[in-house]
Steps between C-alpha positions, in 0.01 A plus 500: 500500500141394556243725669372185673809496718284612787735417784777715357277802434342461842846508652585816308179667610576412860847639444361833388256525790772424751735747337236770532504442876878516524651780703811515285717513812809280505499204735776332700689398187556865410835667463817432681790712379569490127819329388637162407471288810142377448545377144678200354573303183296199615120500509320703605713798400352742756481373857381786721167582333238334282522594132314411181481550123873530418592718200871498404672768292866513390670839478869484413674264741212490748178301524216680677213300647167676559256336741181574688526485878251229593359569847159338550389424852311181583164653400616629160558326171739765362640826637792620288583836655776633275758413234870450578816446300810288562817478292787262439812480284566130550166330589657419836484819704201733485459862610166621636423849364176527696152601382471686170127575490164422661163474324363830630791684339263480204251771598216314325570165675372391840695181584661177379865479397464210260745363242727736309783518249766763421657561158771745396453727199714799400673508837180509705330221693132431446304320771172330398286362779150397609301687766138554602343804332289746699122530465524688169576169321484226759703184441858402437703739289853539368709804579836609367766679700845621401841559654844611384660211691405132541472543877258792484328696630226429246222753434173471309581576136141572386287616790240242390478128429650366179244216511179509701220250539267682260752469215488121471220249464615236745285255697558680832635824647847366585600403145737801455797384707854363464659720232811387313677767295736421213718706265541327163825505301371784283423712808125437499362474854219257584284425801330169580282440805191327628311247705273260306588691180856568386484855364760660272553853367783695340624800698596837360862605532404718798421174690183643656246462217391223268579507130254223405169350596499254788501143370515154657726195468345154523702278733403156640426500875580873533411661833741790564862609543628529141875559452647569154864474392700422187779246449668476161216519246217385728267695726414312817179567689486340845189514716320354799224264396266233629437165334214359706583147386826532698445750782277778633812708562706706257799356318738667254447444127653660194450565130730632227458716191702664225360845581370673811143498372513128418349262410633309801567127504433327832815323624389348831558526873834596655420511874234341717288659769654710778528353846227631736366745238261478207683790328836498324658781300787462249782744422799434272835672437832431327789607723875432504469230233209310658124499482313523831137420585342685795175401672339487844350246734401497867745245639690754716411588861615811686506448875156377606339624177452216256512551127157489335315641198554862605841440655710376209875506433692557177737238368721433196617202296732452205307497171630259236409502132514187286645499148155541347436816703267335750536572871602211722234450773606610848411415858523723804821437694649619827843543341376733228786663308753448778615191307661518154283489192415135420 
């Protein structure tokens, strides 16, 4: 990513200023009763509220989907007020388990429920997420919370940020966002995150401290939203990136490696820009014999509230791998996974 990408950084700065003015109060898209009636197999998955940054997790026979509740009014760029979780056993019917946490449940945070991911280790569920740190270390930060169940409640596992702005040497104060956590086959936990830089560090077995220095991974077009998973012998790192020769908006790219730390080989683009939104955020899971790709765009309207940058909706598509291990490019569809795997 080039520092000369002025329009993108200007947008992010405007985002932060607008977020600072947000009240944090839910708008008219906020909760109806939890349950199954406002979800579906077709896209978008969740119909009754705006949601963003999908993070799937499989536990036994159930897939859990963690999202941020996107609730910006017409004067705001973003206003994600809390995190929620949904579950399914068939990718057709989803159960709404309600909110699991809000940013100020971290005593050191002041706002901003940005992208998150949950991983299971030793029977506990570890929730890594981005928030805005208080005045003691202003800027975006990553917190970690824990629960004994995938549906929460989640509580701060440290009492302080795992990553704060002063710990990294990024080009701006929002570079510590979008964590993706991964447990390797040998039980080693890792955390990757970042905007402009893709940071990587090994976690201790306690999941709340680092066991290595913070490094970086070089990735073409990288902006944010890394997501790491393993299939067979390859590690796949998906991310949101911008290639200015194609678009000023984010698209989804990926790279592969033979180890978590790399080196990573760039493999190309797998999804184009999101409708009505310059952001896109990948999430991947293997479930019931199929691979699924989750993302968001802003193509969904709720009543008289149109989808836009801060009113996005999560979606899913079938993910297909070719014989050489490459991922077949995808396009956003209305049918989603309601149709059989192609």
